[in-house]
N, C-alpha and C positions, 0 to 999 in steps of 0.2 A: 415426352421425355425430359425437355427442358423444364417443365414444371416440377417434376419428379425430384430433379436434382437441386432446385431451388428450395424446394420443401424439405428435402433432407438436409441441406446445407443451413437452412433456418432452424432446424431442430437440433443440429448438432453445435451450432456456434456458442451457445451458453457454456456447453462443456468444454470447448476448445478456447475461448477468450472470454475472460470477465473483466469489467472495468467499473469503477466508480469514481466520480469526480465532483467537485463542487467548487464554489467560490463565494467570497462574502466581500461585499462593498459597503462603504459608509453612507450616509444620508446624500452625499454630493457625488456619489458614483466612483470615489477613489477606491480602488483595490485595497483591501485589508489583507487578504491571503487568498491563495487558490492551491488546490491539492488534487492529486489523481493517483488512484491504485489500479494497475492494470496486471492481468496475470495471463500467461499463455502456457500450454503444455509444452514441456522441453522436448524438442524434437530428438534429441540423443536418448532421452529416457521418457517415455510416455506416462510413467507413474509419478513424475515429478511436474511441478509448476515453476516457472520461471515469473517472479513478481518484481514489478518496478513501482516505486513509490517516489512521486514528484511533488515538491511543495515550493510554491512562488511566494515569498514575503512581501508584504505591502510596505507602506511608508514608515513603520515603526519596528523598534527591535523587539523581537519574540524569541521566546525558548519553545522547542517543540520536542515531543517525544512520540514516536511511532511504535506501537506495542503489537506484536503478532502472537495470538495464542498458539499454542503448541501441545494440545492435548493428544491428538491422533497424528501428529506428523512432527518434523523437525525444520528447523530453520538453519539454513546455511548461507552466511552472508556474502555476497560477491563483491558489491561496491558499496562502501560507507563513507565516502569523502565528505569531510566537514561535520562527521557526526562520532559519537562514542557509542559503543555496542556494550549490552549486557545481558544478563540472563536472570530470571527468577523462576520459580517452580515451574509453571505452565506457560511462562511468556518469555520471548525473546524480544529486546527493544533496541531502539537507537535514539539518541538525543543530541540535539544540536542548538546552539545559541546563534540565531540569525541576525544578520545586520539588516537595515531597511534595504529592500530591492534584490536581497540575496535569493537565490534559487539553489535547492539542493536535489538530487537525484540519488535514491538507494536501490539496489537491487539484491535479491535473494532468492535461493532456491528453496522451495517448501515441498518436502517428501513425507510419504506416508512412513510411520513407524513400522507397520507390519504389511508385508504382502507386497505386490506389485500392482494392485488396483490403483487407478489414477487417483492422486492425491485431492481431497475435496478441501479447497482453502477455507480455513476457519476464520472465526471473526478476528478484527483486528480494532484497535483504537488509536485515534490521534489526539494528543493533548497539546493545547495551545495556551502558553502562558504569557501574559502582557506583562509590561514593565511594573504595573501597580499589583502584581500578584493575583490578578484575576485569571481563572482558568476555565478554559471551555474544552469539554470532551466530546469528541465525535466517534460514534460507532461505526464501523465499516463492515459490511456484511460479504 
């Protein structure tokens, strides 16, 4: 019986919780940046996902933009402290200019545009801009 419960939990976990995280360090092991995007099913409304995006800045000034596609869903920002939000045709975004060592955490609800089936979180992208105008784009699945 316990094996069945563990098997069912293992199969359902990807639908209930998803996460993507990474970090980048320089040749000396100093943190350049670290980010994480996690999502969970909203317990008050199972068709929605509550998403948290966290970014830890390293030792240099950086500007970042987090972009969430919204083709099949809608984005409702819950927390965007330190950032400015905006919307384009199929993308909702938040942008911030981060001081060295600064950490931000943004939260939003992702809901389906139609129906009450659980929202499938669409692609997102993180744009990281350095002081020398170099830009790195990271696609989040």
